[in-house]
Structure formats: C-alpha cells, structure tokens
MILO-963583 format. One line per 8 residues: number of its first residue (from 1); for each residue x, y, z of C-alpha. Coordinates in steps of 0.1 Angstrom, whole numbers. Example, Ala and Ser with C-alpha at 12.3 -4.5 7.8 and 13.67 -1.06 7.14 Angstrom:
BEGIN
1	123 -45 78  137 -11 71 .
# end
This chain:
BEGIN
1	1689 372 1514  1652 382 1514  1645 357 1487  1662 329 1507  1641 339 1538  1609 338 1517  1618 304 1503  1625 291 1539 .
9	1593 306 1551  1574 290 1522  1591 257 1529  1581 259 1566  1545 266 1557  1545 237 1533  1558 214 1560  1531 227 1584 .
17	1504 221 1558  1517 186 1552  1517 180 1589  1482 194 1593  1469 172 1565  1486 142 1580  1472 150 1615  1437 157 1601 .
25	1437 124 1582  1449 106 1613  1422 122 1634  1394 112 1608  1408 77 1609  1407 77 1647  1371 89 1647  1362 61 1622 .
33	1380 34 1643  1364 45 1676  1330 44 1659  1336 9 1645  1349 -3 1679  1319 10 1697  1295 -7 1671  1315 -39 1674 .
41	1313 -40 1712  1277 -29 1717  1259 -62 1712  1279 -82 1738  1293 -54 1762  1279 -58 1797  1293 -53 1831  1275 -58 1865 .
49	1271 -22 1873  1241 0 1877  1203 -4 1875  1193 -26 1845  1230 -34 1841  1229 -46 1805  1212 -15 1790  1231 8 1815 .
57	1265 -5 1804  1256 -3 1767  1244 32 1771  1276 44 1789  1297 28 1762  1277 44 1735  1276 79 1750  1314 79 1758 .
65	1323 62 1725  1302 86 1703  1315 116 1723  1351 105 1717  1346 98 1680  1330 133 1677  1359 149 1694  1384 133 1670 .
73	1361 144 1640  1359 180 1653  1397 181 1658  1402 170 1622  1378 198 1611  1398 223 1632  1430 213 1615  1415 213 1580 .
81	1395 244 1586  1364 228 1570  1331 213 1578  1317 181 1563  1280 172 1563  1258 148 1543  1231 164 1522  1201 146 1536 .
89	1167 157 1548  1164 125 1567  1194 135 1588  1179 170 1594  1146 154 1605  1166 134 1632  1180 166 1645  1145 182 1643 .
97	1133 154 1666  1162 160 1691  1153 197 1690  1116 190 1697  1127 168 1726  1149 196 1740  1119 220 1740  1096 194 1755 .
105	1122 187 1782  1124 223 1792  1086 223 1797  1086 189 1814  1072 181 1848  1108 169 1856  1134 186 1834  1164 166 1846 .
113	1146 133 1841  1136 144 1806  1170 157 1796  1191 127 1806  1173 105 1832  1194 77 1846  1214 74 1813  1200 42 1799 .
121	1166 53 1789  1157 56 1752  1132 85 1755  1154 113 1768  1166 144 1749  1202 131 1753  1194 98 1737  1178 115 1706 .
129	1206 140 1703  1232 113 1703  1211 91 1680  1212 120 1654  1249 125 1661  1256 88 1656  1237 89 1623  1257 119 1612 .
137	1290 103 1621  1281 70 1603  1270 88 1572  1301 111 1571  1327 85 1580  1313 57 1559  1313 75 1526  1325 46 1505 .
145	1314 11 1496  1345 -3 1512  1338 13 1546  1302 3 1547  1310 -33 1538  1336 -32 1566  1309 -21 1590  1288 -49 1580 .
153	1316 -74 1585  1323 -59 1620  1286 -64 1629  1285 -99 1615  1316 -110 1635  1301 -94 1666  1269 -113 1660  1287 -146 1657 .
161	1305 -140 1690  1273 -132 1707  1256 -163 1692  1283 -186 1705  1283 -172 1740  1244 -172 1741  1242 -207 1726  1266 -221 1753 .
169	1248 -203 1781  1212 -211 1770  1217 -245 1755  1242 -260 1779  1239 -238 1810  1275 -225 1807  1276 -195 1831  1285 -161 1819 .
177	1310 -153 1846  1313 -137 1869  1279 -121 1874  1248 -134 1889  1227 -112 1867  1229 -139 1840  1215 -168 1861  1185 -173 1839 .
185	1188 -193 1807  1171 -165 1787  1194 -137 1801  1223 -126 1781  1248 -100 1771  1226 -83 1745  1195 -76 1767  1162 -94 1770 .
193	1153 -125 1751  1130 -108 1725  1156 -81 1718  1181 -110 1711  1157 -123 1684  1151 -88 1669  1189 -83 1667  1194 -116 1649 .
201	1165 -107 1626  1184 -77 1616  1215 -98 1609  1194 -122 1588  1181 -92 1567  1216 -79 1562  1233 -112 1553  1203 -122 1531 .
209	1206 -89 1512  1243 -95 1507  1237 -129 1493  1210 -117 1470  1229 -88 1455  1266 -96 1460  1285 -118 1436  1315 -123 1458 .
217	1341 -150 1461  1331 -184 1474  1347 -178 1508  1326 -146 1512  1294 -164 1503  1302 -192 1527  1307 -167 1554  1274 -150 1546 .
225	1255 -183 1546  1270 -191 1580  1259 -158 1593  1224 -162 1578  1219 -197 1592  1232 -187 1626  1208 -157 1628  1178 -178 1617 .
233	1187 -204 1643  1186 -177 1670  1152 -164 1656  1139 -200 1658  1149 -204 1695  1137 -170 1706  1103 -179 1691  1089 -144 1693 .
241	1057 -144 1671  1057 -107 1665  1093 -110 1653  1084 -138 1629  1056 -118 1614  1077 -87 1608  1107 -106 1596  1086 -126 1573 .
249	1070 -95 1558  1105 -79 1552  1120 -111 1537  1090 -113 1513  1095 -76 1504  1132 -83 1497  1123 -112 1475  1097 -92 1455 .
257	1122 -63 1452  1149 -87 1439  1126 -103 1414  1104 -75 1402  1124 -43 1403  1152 -54 1379  1126 -65 1353  1113 -29 1350 .
265	1148 -17 1344  1153 -36 1312  1128 -31 1284  1109 -62 1274  1126 -83 1301  1105 -110 1317  1108 -129 1350  1122 -163 1344 .
273	1102 -194 1353  1121 -204 1383  1136 -170 1392  1118 -171 1426  1140 -200 1438  1164 -176 1455  1177 -175 1491  1150 -151 1501 .
281	1123 -175 1490  1137 -204 1511  1142 -181 1541  1106 -168 1538  1093 -205 1537  1114 -212 1568  1099 -182 1587  1064 -192 1577 .
289	1071 -226 1592  1085 -210 1623  1052 -190 1627  1029 -220 1621  1049 -241 1647  1052 -213 1671  1033 -231 1700  1052 -264 1692 .
297	1085 -247 1693  1076 -231 1726  1069 -266 1740  1101 -279 1725  1124 -253 1741  1105 -250 1774  1124 -280 1791  1156 -260 1785 .
305	1143 -232 1806  1137 -210 1775  1105 -191 1786  1101 -154 1783  1072 -131 1781  1067 -94 1782  1034 -75 1788  1027 -39 1777 .
313	995 -18 1776  972 -23 1747  967 1 1718  934 13 1734  950 19 1769  980 37 1752  958 59 1731  937 67 1762 .
321	968 79 1781  980 99 1751  945 117 1749  945 124 1786  980 138 1786  974 160 1755  942 174 1770  964 188 1798 .
329	994 199 1776  987 197 1740  1019 212 1725  1047 198 1748  1032 168 1765  1041 157 1800  1078 156 1792  1102 131 1776 .
337	1109 99 1796  1077 103 1818  1053 78 1804  1053 56 1834  1041 85 1856  1014 94 1830  1003 57 1831  998 58 1869 .
345	977 90 1866  956 83 1835  955 45 1831  920 27 1828  903 19 1861  900 -18 1851  938 -22 1854  936 -18 1892 .
353	919 -53 1894  946 -70 1874  980 -84 1884  996 -53 1867  979 -28 1890  1013 -17 1904  1035 -22 1872  1053 10 1861 .
361	1051 5 1824  1079 26 1809  1060 27 1775  1027 19 1760  1021 -6 1732  1051 8 1714  1080 32 1722  1071 57 1694 .
369	1034 61 1702  1043 66 1738  1065 95 1729  1035 115 1715  1023 117 1751  1057 127 1763  1065 153 1737  1031 165 1726 .
377	1021 179 1692  1056 193 1687  1072 158 1692  1045 142 1672  1051 164 1642  1088 159 1644  1084 120 1645  1060 121 1616 .
385	1084 142 1596  1112 117 1603  1090 87 1594  1079 102 1561  1114 112 1552  1126 76 1560  1097 61 1539  1105 84 1510 .
393	1140 68 1507  1121 38 1491  1119 58 1460  1157 59 1456  1159 22 1465  1133 12 1438  1145 35 1411  1182 26 1413 .
401	1192 9 1380  1227 -4 1385  1234 -40 1395  1264 -35 1418  1274 -33 1454  1257 1 1458  1224 -17 1451  1232 -42 1478 .
409	1240 -14 1503  1208 4 1493  1186 -26 1498  1202 -39 1530  1204 -5 1547  1168 5 1537  1153 -28 1548  1175 -30 1579 .
417	1168 5 1592  1130 4 1584  1129 -30 1601  1144 -15 1633  1121 15 1633  1091 -8 1629  1100 -24 1661  1104 10 1678 .
425	1069 17 1668  1051 -16 1676  1073 -28 1704  1094 -15 1733  1130 -26 1725  1159 -21 1747  1188 2 1743  1208 -17 1717 .
433	1180 -21 1692  1171 16 1696  1208 26 1691  1211 3 1661  1181 21 1645  1202 53 1645  1233 36 1633  1215 20 1603 .
441	1197 52 1595  1232 67 1591  1242 38 1568  1210 44 1547  1219 81 1543  1254 73 1532  1241 45 1508  1215 68 1492 .
449	1241 96 1487  1265 71 1472  1239 57 1448  1229 92 1437  1264 103 1434  1259 131 1460  1291 142 1476  1294 154 1511 .
457	1287 191 1516  1318 211 1526  1325 246 1538  1361 259 1538  1372 287 1560  1402 308 1552  1426 315 1581  1423 350 1596 .
465	1388 358 1584  1359 366 1608  1341 335 1596  1371 314 1606  1370 329 1641  1333 320 1644  1341 285 1630  1369 279 1655 .
473	1347 292 1684  1319 268 1674  1344 239 1672  1358 246 1706  1324 249 1722  1313 216 1706  1345 199 1717  1339 212 1752 .
481	1303 199 1751  1315 164 1742  1342 165 1769  1314 174 1794  1294 144 1780  1322 121 1786  1326 134 1821  1288 132 1829 .
489	1287 96 1814  1317 86 1833  1304 99 1867  1272 81 1861  1290 50 1853  1312 51 1884  1280 59 1905  1264 28 1890 .
497	1295 8 1901  1291 22 1937  1254 15 1937  1259 -21 1927  1287 -25 1953  1264 -11 1979  1236 -36 1971  1261 -65 1973 .
505	1275 -53 2007  1240 -50 2021  1224 -81 2007  1252 -106 2005  1277 -94 2032  1251 -77 2055  1276 -48 2059  1253 -18 2063 .
513	1281 6 2071  1301 -2 2039  1269 -1 2019  1261 33 2033  1296 45 2022  1292 33 1987  1257 49 1984  1270 82 1996 .
521	1296 81 1968  1269 72 1943  1246 100 1953  1274 125 1953  1284 115 1917  1248 112 1904  1220 125 1926  1194 101 1914 .
529	1162 93 1933  1169 55 1931  1202 59 1948  1187 82 1975  1159 57 1981  1183 29 1985  1204 50 2009  1172 56 2029 .
537	1165 19 2032  1201 13 2044  1198 42 2069  1165 28 2082  1181 -6 2087  1209 10 2107  1184 31 2126  1166 0 2137 .
545	1198 -17 2148  1208 14 2169  1173 17 2184  1174 -20 2195  1208 -15 2209  1197 16 2229  1167 -3 2242  1190 -30 2255 .
553	1212 -4 2273  1197 10 2304  1219 41 2303  1231 49 2267  1261 71 2264  1261 105 2248  1281 90 2219  1254 64 2212 .
561	1227 91 2214  1246 113 2190  1252 84 2166  1214 76 2166  1206 113 2160  1230 115 2131  1216 84 2114  1181 96 2120 .
569	1190 129 2104  1206 111 2074  1176 89 2070  1152 118 2067  1176 138 2045  1180 109 2020  1143 104 2017  1137 141 2012 .
577	1165 142 1985  1147 113 1967  1115 134 1964  1134 164 1953  1153 144 1926  1120 130 1912  1088 143 1927  1068 124 1900 .
585	1076 89 1915  1051 78 1941  1078 54 1955  1098 84 1967  1070 98 1986  1061 65 2001  1096 61 2013  1096 95 2029 .
593	1062 87 2046  1077 54 2058  1106 72 2075  1082 96 2093  1060 66 2102  1090 47 2116  1099 75 2140  1064 87 2147 .
601	1067 80 2184  1094 106 2188  1070 135 2180  1036 120 2173  1016 150 2163  1043 166 2141  1056 134 2124  1021 121 2119 .
609	1013 153 2099  1046 148 2079  1038 111 2072  1002 119 2061  1015 147 2038  1040 124 2022  1015 97 2016  989 122 2003 .
617	1015 133 1977  1021 97 1967  983 94 1962  983 125 1941  1009 113 1917  994 78 1917  957 81 1923  948 46 1912 .
625	972 30 1936  956 18 1969  990 14 1986  992 51 1998  957 48 2013  968 16 2031  998 35 2046  975 64 2056 .
633	953 38 2074  984 24 2091  994 58 2104  959 64 2118  959 30 2135  992 38 2152  977 70 2167  945 52 2177 .
641	921 67 2151  903 35 2139  874 54 2123  897 74 2100  917 43 2093  886 24 2082  877 53 2058  911 50 2041 .
649	908 12 2040  874 14 2024  886 38 1998  916 15 1990  893 -15 1985  870 7 1964  900 14 1941  911 -23 1940 .
657	883 -46 1951  907 -76 1956  933 -55 1975  945 -82 1998  965 -60 2023  935 -37 2026  912 -66 2035  936 -80 2060 .
665	941 -46 2078  903 -41 2078  899 -75 2093  925 -66 2119  905 -35 2129  875 -57 2133  895 -82 2154  907 -54 2177 .
673	871 -45 2182  863 -81 2192  844 -88 2160  864 -119 2152  837 -136 2132  833 -105 2110  871 -104 2104  871 -141 2096 .
681	843 -137 2071  860 -109 2053  892 -128 2049  875 -160 2037  856 -139 2011  889 -124 2001  904 -159 1994  873 -170 1975 .
689	873 -139 1954  909 -143 1943  918 -181 1946  951 -177 1926  965 -149 1948  1000 -160 1958  994 -144 1992  965 -167 2001 .
697	987 -189 2022  993 -159 2045  957 -149 2045  946 -184 2055  972 -185 2082  957 -152 2096  922 -169 2094  935 -197 2115 .
705	951 -173 2140  917 -156 2144  900 -189 2149  926 -197 2176  920 -164 2193  883 -170 2192  886 -204 2208  878 -225 2178 .
713	909 -247 2182  898 -275 2160  891 -253 2130  924 -235 2135  942 -269 2138  926 -280 2104  938 -249 2087  974 -250 2101 .
721	978 -287 2093  968 -281 2057  992 -252 2054  1021 -273 2068  1011 -303 2045  1013 -280 2015  1046 -263 2025  1067 -280 2052 .
729	1090 -249 2054  1061 -226 2063  1074 -218 2098  1047 -194 2109  1021 -222 2102  1042 -248 2122  1045 -223 2151  1008 -217 2151 .
737	1001 -255 2148  1023 -262 2178  1004 -237 2199  971 -253 2189  984 -288 2197  995 -274 2231  960 -260 2238  944 -293 2229 .
745	968 -313 2252  987 -329 2223  1021 -321 2239  1042 -345 2219  1028 -332 2186  1035 -297 2198  1071 -306 2206  1075 -322 2172 .
753	1064 -290 2154  1088 -268 2174  1116 -293 2169  1110 -291 2131  1113 -253 2134  1144 -256 2154  1159 -278 2127  1151 -252 2100 .
761	1162 -222 2122  1187 -235 2147  1197 -215 2178  1165 -193 2179  1160 -183 2215  1123 -181 2214  1119 -216 2199  1143 -229 2226 .
769	1122 -214 2253  1090 -228 2239  1105 -263 2237  1118 -260 2273  1083 -249 2285  1067 -279 2268  1092 -305 2281  1088 -292 2317 .
777	1051 -294 2316  1044 -257 2313  1023 -240 2286  1041 -235 2253  1042 -197 2256  1049 -195 2293  1062 -160 2297  1062 -153 2260 .
785	1037 -129 2246  1012 -146 2223  1014 -138 2186  992 -109 2173  979 -108 2137  1000 -87 2114  983 -58 2097  999 -64 2063 .
793	1006 -94 2041  1041 -107 2049  1059 -133 2029  1087 -137 2055  1088 -170 2072  1099 -157 2105  1095 -173 2139  1098 -140 2158 .
801	1064 -133 2171  1051 -101 2187 .
# end
C-alpha cells in the first residue's frame, strides 16, 4: 500500500512538473509574442490623445507592452525557478546608465519631472530603465537565428505598411482619418518628417545587410529588394542632408566590410576585379547622388507641400549651457529631462534678438550631449561607458570568420544599432527612433552571443531553500513593479484622452463647462502642470463670462455670487497647482501672475503683490525672457505707477532690443502723457529696425491711431488705406479708416468701410450702431467710446473697441 501511494505521489509530481514546464514555455512564448507585437505596431501606432500625440501614444504602447512582456517572462521564471540573463557588458552598461539617471533624478530640481515626466520624453529615468529592460528582453527572447530573422521580417512588414500609408497621404493628399493632427503633408504616423527618413535609413541598412550576406531563395531576395528600394525612396523624398551623409558613411562601411574582411580570413585570397559591384556599391552611389542633388530634390518636392525644417542650438551654445550647468552641480547636473529650463537660464545673450528667443529647446545640438548637463559627471561617465562598450562590439563583427546567417545578423545589428545611436548623439530624434536604438542594441547583444557561442546565463533555485524564498520574493516585487508601471502608464494615457477631449470641447464646440469637467479628470489621473495650466485658461474664460453676466445684472442673486466665487477659487487653485507640479517652467508662473492680474481690482494691494511675486519668479527661472518684465510693467500701469512701469519696460528692451510688445507699451505710456510724437517716433523706429516682423501690421495700425488722436488725419488715412489694400480682411484697419473718412467728411467712403466690416462680421451691434449714425447724419461714433491704443501686440481682428 505504501509503495502504491509513493508511486501515485511520484506520478502526481511528474504531472505537476510537466504542467509547470508547459506553462513556463507558454509564458515565455507569450512574452516573446507581446514583444514582437509591440515592435510591429510602434512605427505606425498613433491615436489623437495627449500632448505631442504621436510620441505620447507610442510611449504608452511601449511602456505598457514592455511591462506586460516582462510580467510573462517573470511568471515563466517563477514556474521554472530559474533566472536567465545574457552575458554582456554592453547590457550592464545600459543598466548603469539607468542607475545614473535614477541618482541624478533624486538630486534633480524637479524629481517627478526627471523620473517620468509627461511620459513621452526620452530623457527621463523611466525611459532609460525601460530601454535597458527592452534590450534585455530582446537579447533573452531572441536567442536563435530564426527568432532574430522573424523580428527583421516583422519590422520590414511594418515599414512597408507605414510607407504605403505615408505615400498616399504625402503624395496624393489622402487623409489619415479621423484626426486633424495629420493635416500637413509631412505629418504622419511615425513622427516628424526627418524621423521618418531616419527610420527608413535603418530599414535600408538592415535589408541591404541581408542582401549582402544572405543566400536565400529568390522570393526572399525579391522581398528584400522591394524593402530596400522602398526605404531608399522614402529617404529620397525626406531629403534630409544629415541623414544622407550618415547613411552614406554606413553603407560605405558595409561595402568595405563585405569586400575586405573576408579576404583576411582566407590566406592568400585576393579581392576580385569587379567584386565591388555589389548592392552596397550601387546604394552608395545612389545616396551620393541624393546628397549632390539635395537642393534640386527640395525644389522638386516643394510643390507637393513637402517642406520641413528643424532648428536646434549649435554645438557652441550647447557646450556653453553644459559648462554653466556643471559649474553649479558637477556630479549630478540639473536633473534628467530639464535641458529646456537650463537653456532659458544659461543660453547666450545673442539668442534674445533672434526669432528663437522664446523657443523652449528640449535638447541642444544632440540628445546625448544635452544629457551631460542633465545628469552631470555621473551621467557622462555612464554614457561614455555605454558608447565604448558598444564600439567594442566591432571587434567581434570584424573577427567573425564564418560565412553564414550569424554573420549577416552580426553585421546588420551592429551597423543598425550604431546608426541609431549616432543620430541620438548628433540629432534630437523622436520617441520611436530612441526606442529602436534600445531594441537593436538588444539584437546586437543576442547576435554577438550567438556568434561567440555564448549561452545565456542561468541560475536554478531548488524548492524550499532560503535562496528560493529570496528568489520568489524578488520575482513578486518585480511583477508588482511592472503592474504599477502598467497602471501609471494607463492612467497617463486616459488623462491624455481627457486632455484632448477638453481642448476639442473648448476650441471647437465652445463648451467650457464640459472642457472643465474633462480637465478635472485629467488632473486627477495625472497632475501635470500642462493640464493645470489649461484648466486655468478654461477657468479664466468662465470667470470672464460670469463677470460680464454679473455686470449686466443690477442685483445678482446669492447663487450667482457663489458661482463666481467658486470659479474664482478654482482658477487660483489650478494656477497654483501648475507651479507646484513644475516650478521650473516660467509659463506656470506667468499663468499664476495673469490670474492675479485679472482679479487685481478685487483687492488691489494684496493681489498686486501676489502678481508681482509670480512674475518675479518667472523672471528668475527665465532671466533672458523680457515677457515677465512686460507683465510687471502692465501690473504697475494698472495701479497707476507709470515710473516703475517704464523701468520694467526699459529693462525688457535692454534684454531684447527688438521686443515689439515692450516698444508698443512704452509708446502707450508716452501717449497717455500726451507725448504722441515721441510715441510715434518710437514705433516707427521699431518697424524700421525689424522690417520682417510679422507683427508690423499691428504696429503700423497703432501708429495710424496715434496720428488720428494727434489730429493728423491725412497721415492716418494713408496708413490705414495701405493696410486695407495689403489685407482686405484686416478689420481693425477698416474700422480706423472709416473713422478717418468720417472725420474728413467722406461719409460715403466711411459707410463703405463699415458695410465691408458688416459683411465679414454680420450682426455686430457696434458696427450696426456706427452705420446707423453715419446714415442719419451723426458722427460715426455718436455715443460710442473712441478706440484706445492697445498696450500689447494683438493679432486678433476684432471690431470690439474699448
């Protein structure tokens, strides 16, 4: 009987072991499939949710997908009671970079921003951690030639799908429904136009490597030629000179490697006379032609609306910022994902007088150099360690002697991964290109280990031992961490949906209440400063509506007063929350100052101090920006302190000599003092100093208004007529011209101007009143208050005059 029980128990344990092995294999397969699915979708996955919707959606897919694949992988380890890991210093160096980013984030000026940010940034600790995890999963799960070639096939198919969609959209204007974010011909599912070219440059390198080293069937080679020609066509139309140069260098290196390296492997072998006539040679010639005809190609594709340009700081400006940041915090830098704020503090003074004076550059000349400023010496050492370990893999690639598929995988993965990392160094690629750099680093690790015959490292844990308990605990903790990652990414994604819905409700449907509801949900799920800032704008709009309604009511009810106070409280709270979420961003402090400035009449002394404090903080985090000084001047003007306002205005113009808004406000101060000729002279000099300023039309309109107020009606008339002749829809100019005609007794001409305005803006009460005054022989304005010059440049073509 005891023997039978033992046999049954043994049989039961055997069945459990079989079941465990089956489940483990199934879980490993699930991890592999999830990883492949994510890689397949990434190039063309985009939904209209969130800020920078394309990168945001790809990031959320990547974080959730990699977390899910990791959970399946860990469950398989739990069942098998083992760990698997590739023996690779390169992979270790990637985790070292992630560790350096963690330490730098903990010492950051904004820890939350450095750890995870909005979710789509490529400089956060979360990004580098998941980049290393991605490389780990790819290297462990693609441990055979068959699996790596399957990965290549998946990427090729994904690239072909992307090409067809982009070709139809860019070449024939076929919309990418149903989202307006793809209205431009150079917009697309992958990201920006240059990133599209970089992606297809990678596809060209991979397919070319396969053609050079793979002796496959005719059907396979035909497919590879199709992929290669398709990718080169995309590179041609993108017409990105930096891409052409880098791709040309890599194709030439591939050709040299294909021709020269095999010769040294066979003693006495010589290069055949026409051995260079290989696919790589013809591709290299094609790329050289692309480069030489770069300008001609640009002119050829311009009529199709294919025009795209990106501007980033120079090497000199980037190095200057890095030097300044490291002089303040040598070891840990300013914090990951904070370069744009470093830029506003330490940028060269000369930038203030360029069109990029208020551009928040997220990176310097390249993404990798900017990271030195963000993570300090620790981050720099980690990055250099990674770069050298990546470059060292060239030794394995060159010394490998077998002519087989492993050689193809070595060459393609090495050239492909280095190609992507080069663009991370010299360019600022979007999310997809950065993620692919991690994916192909994993492919390179796997290919090198396959070529060297290095098996995966493995540690087995016996059931019931102390080590096994530690092992199980670590697995459970890691699974819990990835579950949390899915939750956090999911909540950010839903918050992005609510944010996009709020913008649509506000801008398209003009439904402020619904927009407010959506933004409250977004801020609850992801308390980001951008969401709070948008919520502040919505609350301000609602506040103005309620204020106007209360002014129309002689005796507002207690309910109306309570509603106004509630919205006022929400407005202030949202603006304060934005500054708490990200105190490094001057826009948040400007928004808070604007709120206090809007309600300054309710408690002039206290609210003025609050507004000034907020604007001063904005000036502190962005000292080269004249806008906070302009706002400070505006506050002083509201409270009647013209002397202090002029001090702020003079300081703003000292920072930016062609600061149009500052010159206009300073001219307004002169006008209120009765110094109209002085105000006119300043504005005329402003226009002459910057003749290409797009705001010059409004400045010239202002000059005409000052001439009108000073009684120089003929000069004012000439100015307004020129403005209307240049832009027949410039309603402010038509309005002013009608008033001048009325002053000069040209009543019919005045009526014609206001009738034209009435056609463009029908049912406007003020225009109707003016027309009635003119037709009945009264002055145009009658009981309407004459227009006053605006203190700031406004591009709105409104007929509502103060």
